[in-house]
N, CA, C and O atoms as CSV, one atom per row, in Angstrom:
chain,resi,resn,atom,element,x,y,z
A,1,MET,N,N,2.846,14.060,-2.757
A,1,MET,CA,C,3.190,14.873,-3.913
A,1,MET,C,C,3.353,16.327,-3.465
A,1,MET,O,O,2.504,16.840,-2.737
A,2,PRO,N,N,4.419,16.993,-3.883
A,2,PRO,CA,C,4.607,18.378,-3.469
A,2,PRO,C,C,3.535,19.282,-4.076
A,2,PRO,O,O,2.985,19.017,-5.145
A,3,GLN,N,N,3.272,20.345,-3.351
A,3,GLN,CA,C,2.265,21.291,-3.820
A,3,GLN,C,C,2.801,22.058,-5.024
A,3,GLN,O,O,3.985,22.389,-5.096
A,4,GLN,N,N,1.917,22.327,-5.950
A,4,GLN,CA,C,2.285,23.082,-7.133
A,4,GLN,C,C,1.964,24.561,-6.915
A,4,GLN,O,O,0.835,24.923,-6.582
A,5,ILE,N,N,2.964,25.395,-7.108
A,5,ILE,CA,C,2.785,26.841,-6.991
A,5,ILE,C,C,2.812,27.414,-8.397
A,5,ILE,O,O,3.710,27.109,-9.181
A,6,ASP,N,N,1.831,28.243,-8.713
A,6,ASP,CA,C,1.761,28.865,-10.036
A,6,ASP,C,C,2.781,30.009,-10.094
A,6,ASP,O,O,2.495,31.145,-9.714
A,7,VAL,N,N,3.959,29.674,-10.575
A,7,VAL,CA,C,5.053,30.638,-10.640
A,7,VAL,C,C,4.709,31.780,-11.589
A,7,VAL,O,O,5.128,32.916,-11.367
A,8,ASN,N,N,3.958,31.493,-12.633
A,8,ASN,CA,C,3.575,32.555,-13.573
A,8,ASN,C,C,2.751,33.627,-12.882
A,8,ASN,O,O,2.968,34.819,-13.100
A,9,GLN,N,N,1.808,33.207,-12.051
A,9,GLN,CA,C,0.983,34.192,-11.341
A,9,GLN,C,C,1.810,34.983,-10.345
A,9,GLN,O,O,1.618,36.189,-10.187
A,10,LEU,N,N,2.733,34.300,-9.672
A,10,LEU,CA,C,3.591,35.019,-8.731
A,10,LEU,C,C,4.524,35.984,-9.456
A,10,LEU,O,O,4.809,37.070,-8.950
A,11,SER,N,N,4.992,35.601,-10.619
A,11,SER,CA,C,5.829,36.499,-11.421
A,11,SER,C,C,5.034,37.713,-11.871
A,11,SER,O,O,5.552,38.829,-11.901
A,12,GLN,N,N,3.771,37.488,-12.221
A,12,GLN,CA,C,2.905,38.595,-12.607
A,12,GLN,C,C,2.704,39.543,-11.427
A,12,GLN,O,O,2.760,40.762,-11.592
A,13,ALA,N,N,2.474,38.993,-10.248
A,13,ALA,CA,C,2.308,39.823,-9.052
A,13,ALA,C,C,3.570,40.633,-8.782
A,13,ALA,O,O,3.498,41.807,-8.419
A,14,LYS,N,N,4.722,40.001,-8.962
A,14,LYS,CA,C,5.997,40.691,-8.754
A,14,LYS,C,C,6.145,41.851,-9.740
A,14,LYS,O,O,6.609,42.929,-9.369
A,15,ALA,N,N,5.751,41.628,-10.988
A,15,ALA,CA,C,5.810,42.689,-11.993
A,15,ALA,C,C,4.847,43.827,-11.633
A,15,ALA,O,O,5.177,45.000,-11.804
A,16,ASN,N,N,3.659,43.476,-11.135
A,16,ASN,CA,C,2.699,44.491,-10.710
A,16,ASN,C,C,3.280,45.357,-9.585
A,16,ASN,O,O,3.117,46.577,-9.570
A,17,VAL,N,N,3.955,44.699,-8.655
A,17,VAL,CA,C,4.540,45.429,-7.525
A,17,VAL,C,C,5.674,46.341,-8.000
A,17,VAL,O,O,5.795,47.472,-7.530
A,18,ALA,N,N,6.490,45.864,-8.915
A,18,ALA,CA,C,7.585,46.686,-9.451
A,18,ALA,C,C,7.032,47.919,-10.161
A,18,ALA,O,O,7.550,49.024,-10.000
A,19,LEU,N,N,5.972,47.717,-10.949
A,19,LEU,CA,C,5.354,48.843,-11.631
A,19,LEU,C,C,4.736,49.807,-10.625
A,19,LEU,O,O,4.817,51.023,-10.798
A,20,THR,N,N,4.125,49.274,-9.589
A,20,THR,CA,C,3.561,50.117,-8.533
A,20,THR,C,C,4.638,50.986,-7.917
A,20,THR,O,O,4.428,52.178,-7.692
A,21,GLN,N,N,5.778,50.401,-7.646
A,21,GLN,CA,C,6.885,51.149,-7.055
A,21,GLN,C,C,7.294,52.310,-7.965
A,21,GLN,O,O,7.520,53.421,-7.485
A,22,GLU,N,N,7.388,52.062,-9.259
A,22,GLU,CA,C,7.751,53.122,-10.197
A,22,GLU,C,C,6.677,54.203,-10.267
A,22,GLU,O,O,6.986,55.394,-10.319
A,23,LEU,N,N,5.418,53.781,-10.269
A,23,LEU,CA,C,4.321,54.750,-10.320
A,23,LEU,C,C,4.297,55.630,-9.069
A,23,LEU,O,O,4.058,56.834,-9.158
A,24,LEU,N,N,4.541,55.033,-7.917
A,24,LEU,CA,C,4.552,55.814,-6.677
A,24,LEU,C,C,5.749,56.763,-6.634
A,24,LEU,O,O,5.643,57.877,-6.122
A,25,THR,N,N,6.873,56.326,-7.166
A,25,THR,CA,C,8.031,57.220,-7.268
A,25,THR,C,C,7.692,58.408,-8.152
A,25,THR,O,O,8.027,59.549,-7.834
A,26,GLN,N,N,7.024,58.130,-9.265
A,26,GLN,CA,C,6.603,59.192,-10.178
A,26,GLN,C,C,5.632,60.145,-9.478
A,26,GLN,O,O,5.736,61.362,-9.633
A,27,ALA,N,N,4.706,59.602,-8.722
A,27,ALA,CA,C,3.743,60.428,-7.999
A,27,ALA,C,C,4.441,61.332,-6.989
A,27,ALA,O,O,4.090,62.503,-6.845
A,28,ILE,N,N,5.426,60.783,-6.298
A,28,ILE,CA,C,6.177,61.581,-5.326
A,28,ILE,C,C,6.930,62.712,-6.029
A,28,ILE,O,O,6.905,63.859,-5.583
A,29,GLU,N,N,7.592,62.376,-7.124
A,29,GLU,CA,C,8.374,63.374,-7.864
A,29,GLU,C,C,7.499,64.474,-8.449
A,29,GLU,O,O,7.922,65.628,-8.520
A,30,LYS,N,N,6.291,64.132,-8.866
A,30,LYS,CA,C,5.402,65.095,-9.516
A,30,LYS,C,C,4.413,65.747,-8.545
A,30,LYS,O,O,3.609,66.584,-8.955
A,31,SER,N,N,4.463,65.376,-7.280
A,31,SER,CA,C,3.443,65.838,-6.333
A,31,SER,C,C,3.386,67.355,-6.201
A,31,SER,O,O,2.314,67.909,-5.955
A,32,THR,N,N,4.505,68.030,-6.358
A,32,THR,CA,C,4.476,69.492,-6.241
A,32,THR,C,C,4.339,70.187,-7.591
A,32,THR,O,O,3.794,71.289,-7.661
A,33,SER,N,N,4.823,69.566,-8.659
A,33,SER,CA,C,4.822,70.243,-9.955
A,33,SER,C,C,3.629,69.899,-10.844
A,33,SER,O,O,3.215,70.729,-11.653
A,34,ASP,N,N,3.076,68.712,-10.717
A,34,ASP,CA,C,1.981,68.296,-11.598
A,34,ASP,C,C,1.029,67.383,-10.830
A,34,ASP,O,O,1.153,66.159,-10.862
A,35,GLN,N,N,0.087,68.002,-10.147
A,35,GLN,CA,C,-0.857,67.256,-9.308
A,35,GLN,C,C,-1.679,66.251,-10.117
A,35,GLN,O,O,-1.954,65.148,-9.645
A,36,ALA,N,N,-2.067,66.629,-11.323
A,36,ALA,CA,C,-2.896,65.739,-12.148
A,36,ALA,C,C,-2.117,64.468,-12.513
A,36,ALA,O,O,-2.662,63.366,-12.463
A,37,LEU,N,N,-0.851,64.629,-12.878
A,37,LEU,CA,C,-0.028,63.474,-13.224
A,37,LEU,C,C,0.226,62.610,-11.993
A,37,LEU,O,O,0.198,61.382,-12.071
A,38,ALA,N,N,0.469,63.249,-10.875
A,38,ALA,CA,C,0.675,62.501,-9.630
A,38,ALA,C,C,-0.575,61.707,-9.275
A,38,ALA,O,O,-0.488,60.549,-8.868
A,39,GLN,N,N,-1.725,62.326,-9.429
A,39,GLN,CA,C,-2.982,61.648,-9.110
A,39,GLN,C,C,-3.224,60.462,-10.046
A,39,GLN,O,O,-3.697,59.412,-9.609
A,40,GLU,N,N,-2.903,60.625,-11.321
A,40,GLU,CA,C,-3.068,59.528,-12.278
A,40,GLU,C,C,-2.107,58.375,-11.947
A,40,GLU,O,O,-2.478,57.206,-12.051
A,41,ALA,N,N,-0.892,58.706,-11.555
A,41,ALA,CA,C,0.076,57.670,-11.178
A,41,ALA,C,C,-0.427,56.901,-9.961
A,41,ALA,O,O,-0.280,55.681,-9.893
A,42,ILE,N,N,-1.009,57.597,-9.014
A,42,ILE,CA,C,-1.561,56.937,-7.819
A,42,ILE,C,C,-2.728,56.032,-8.210
A,42,ILE,O,O,-2.856,54.916,-7.706
A,43,LYS,N,N,-3.564,56.517,-9.101
A,43,LYS,CA,C,-4.699,55.719,-9.571
A,43,LYS,C,C,-4.218,54.429,-10.250
A,43,LYS,O,O,-4.765,53.353,-10.010
A,44,GLN,N,N,-3.200,54.549,-11.092
A,44,GLN,CA,C,-2.647,53.374,-11.765
A,44,GLN,C,C,-1.978,52.434,-10.767
A,44,GLN,O,O,-2.085,51.214,-10.888
A,45,ALA,N,N,-1.288,53.008,-9.780
A,45,ALA,CA,C,-0.632,52.187,-8.755
A,45,ALA,C,C,-1.665,51.392,-7.970
A,45,ALA,O,O,-1.437,50.231,-7.629
A,46,THR,N,N,-2.796,52.017,-7.686
A,46,THR,CA,C,-3.878,51.333,-6.968
A,46,THR,C,C,-4.367,50.116,-7.761
A,46,THR,O,O,-4.600,49.048,-7.195
A,47,ALA,N,N,-4.516,50.288,-9.061
A,47,ALA,CA,C,-4.957,49.177,-9.916
A,47,ALA,C,C,-3.906,48.062,-9.949
A,47,ALA,O,O,-4.254,46.881,-9.933
A,48,GLU,N,N,-2.639,48.430,-9.995
A,48,GLU,CA,C,-1.567,47.429,-10.010
A,48,GLU,C,C,-1.527,46.654,-8.694
A,48,GLU,O,O,-1.313,45.442,-8.693
A,49,ILE,N,N,-1.733,47.345,-7.582
A,49,ILE,CA,C,-1.757,46.681,-6.279
A,49,ILE,C,C,-2.915,45.682,-6.228
A,49,ILE,O,O,-2.759,44.561,-5.743
A,50,ALA,N,N,-4.064,46.097,-6.729
A,50,ALA,CA,C,-5.231,45.210,-6.740
A,50,ALA,C,C,-4.963,43.959,-7.576
A,50,ALA,O,O,-5.341,42.854,-7.185
A,51,GLN,N,N,-4.312,44.133,-8.723
A,51,GLN,CA,C,-4.009,42.990,-9.586
A,51,GLN,C,C,-3.004,42.059,-8.916
A,51,GLN,O,O,-3.143,40.837,-8.981
A,52,ALA,N,N,-1.996,42.637,-8.273
A,52,ALA,CA,C,-1.010,41.821,-7.562
A,52,ALA,C,C,-1.688,41.027,-6.453
A,52,ALA,O,O,-1.404,39.844,-6.267
A,53,GLN,N,N,-2.581,41.677,-5.718
A,53,GLN,CA,C,-3.286,41.002,-4.629
A,53,GLN,C,C,-4.142,39.860,-5.170
A,53,GLN,O,O,-4.207,38.792,-4.562
A,54,THR,N,N,-4.789,40.076,-6.294
A,54,THR,CA,C,-5.613,39.037,-6.908
A,54,THR,C,C,-4.754,37.833,-7.295
A,54,THR,O,O,-5.128,36.690,-7.035
A,55,SER,N,N,-3.622,38.089,-7.907
A,55,SER,CA,C,-2.733,37.001,-8.322
A,55,SER,C,C,-2.247,36.195,-7.122
A,55,SER,O,O,-2.273,34.965,-7.143
A,56,VAL,N,N,-1.812,36.879,-6.094
A,56,VAL,CA,C,-1.314,36.196,-4.896
A,56,VAL,C,C,-2.445,35.419,-4.219
A,56,VAL,O,O,-2.241,34.296,-3.759
A,57,SER,N,N,-3.625,36.013,-4.160
A,57,SER,CA,C,-4.772,35.334,-3.546
A,57,SER,C,C,-5.147,34.068,-4.303
A,57,SER,O,O,-5.503,33.060,-3.693
A,58,GLN,N,N,-5.069,34.116,-5.629
A,58,GLN,CA,C,-5.386,32.936,-6.429
A,58,GLN,C,C,-4.387,31.813,-6.174
A,58,GLN,O,O,-4.772,30.648,-6.081
A,59,VAL,N,N,-3.114,32.157,-6.061
A,59,VAL,CA,C,-2.098,31.148,-5.759
A,59,VAL,C,C,-2.340,30.571,-4.368
A,59,VAL,O,O,-2.286,29.357,-4.169
A,60,GLN,N,N,-2.606,31.448,-3.418
A,60,GLN,CA,C,-2.857,31.003,-2.045
A,60,GLN,C,C,-4.083,30.090,-1.975
A,60,GLN,O,O,-4.065,29.071,-1.284
A,61,SER,N,N,-5.136,30.454,-2.686
A,61,SER,CA,C,-6.351,29.650,-2.702
A,61,SER,C,C,-6.092,28.274,-3.313
A,61,SER,O,O,-6.584,27.263,-2.812
A,62,ALA,N,N,-5.329,28.245,-4.382
A,62,ALA,CA,C,-4.999,26.967,-5.021
A,62,ALA,C,C,-4.197,26.079,-4.075
A,62,ALA,O,O,-4.421,24.870,-4.014
A,63,LEU,N,N,-3.267,26.675,-3.342
A,63,LEU,CA,C,-2.480,25.890,-2.383
A,63,LEU,C,C,-3.361,25.343,-1.265
A,63,LEU,O,O,-3.203,24.196,-0.848
A,64,GLN,N,N,-4.278,26.154,-0.787
A,64,GLN,CA,C,-5.184,25.698,0.271
A,64,GLN,C,C,-6.070,24.560,-0.224
A,64,GLN,O,O,-6.354,23.619,0.517
A,65,THR,N,N,-6.505,24.650,-1.476
A,65,THR,CA,C,-7.322,23.591,-2.066
A,65,THR,C,C,-6.519,22.302,-2.154
A,65,THR,O,O,-7.036,21.224,-1.863
A,66,GLN,N,N,-5.263,22.410,-2.553
A,66,GLN,CA,C,-4.392,21.231,-2.651
A,66,GLN,C,C,-4.168,20.622,-1.276
A,66,GLN,O,O,-4.122,19.400,-1.140
A,67,GLN,N,N,-4.028,21.456,-0.261
A,67,GLN,CA,C,-3.819,20.953,1.103
A,67,GLN,C,C,-5.069,20.245,1.618
A,67,GLN,O,O,-4.978,19.258,2.349
A,68,ALA,N,N,-6.222,20.752,1.235
A,68,ALA,CA,C,-7.480,20.174,1.701
A,68,ALA,C,C,-7.758,18.821,1.059
A,68,ALA,O,O,-8.423,17.975,1.657
A,69,SER,N,N,-7.256,18.612,-0.149
A,69,SER,CA,C,-7.490,17.339,-0.842
A,69,SER,C,C,-6.165,16.810,-1.399
A,69,SER,O,O,-5.952,16.839,-2.611
A,70,PRO,N,N,-5.285,16.334,-0.539
A,70,PRO,CA,C,-3.950,15.921,-0.993
A,70,PRO,C,C,-3.921,14.685,-1.867
A,70,PRO,O,O,-2.922,14.447,-2.546
A,71,TYR,N,N,-4.996,13.877,-1.876
A,71,TYR,CA,C,-4.965,12.613,-2.622
A,71,TYR,C,C,-5.591,12.719,-4.009
A,71,TYR,O,O,-5.523,11.763,-4.781
A,72,GLU,N,N,-6.200,13.858,-4.344
A,72,GLU,CA,C,-6.860,13.986,-5.639
A,72,GLU,C,C,-5.904,13.903,-6.809
A,72,GLU,O,O,-6.282,13.422,-7.877
A,73,SER,N,N,-4.658,14.365,-6.631
A,73,SER,CA,C,-3.733,14.387,-7.758
A,73,SER,C,C,-2.915,13.099,-7.851
A,73,SER,O,O,-2.078,12.979,-8.745
A,74,GLU,N,N,-3.123,12.165,-6.983
A,74,GLU,CA,C,-2.348,10.911,-7.025
A,74,GLU,C,C,-3.021,9.862,-7.882
A,74,GLU,O,O,-2.503,8.754,-8.023
């Protein structure tokens, strides 16, 4: 049986990464004119990266579990 990948979690991770990219762009643009806004954007980007990493790790862990016990779902 083929391994099941949680596409929803991967889509969520992709959205987190896209938002991170926008936040970092904002931080770069505001780095000279508004340090507080740049710092907040970096803080939010850090949280988005952490969430993306969690989502990807959960998918990876699920795949490893499926590989370790390939006959459980049959």
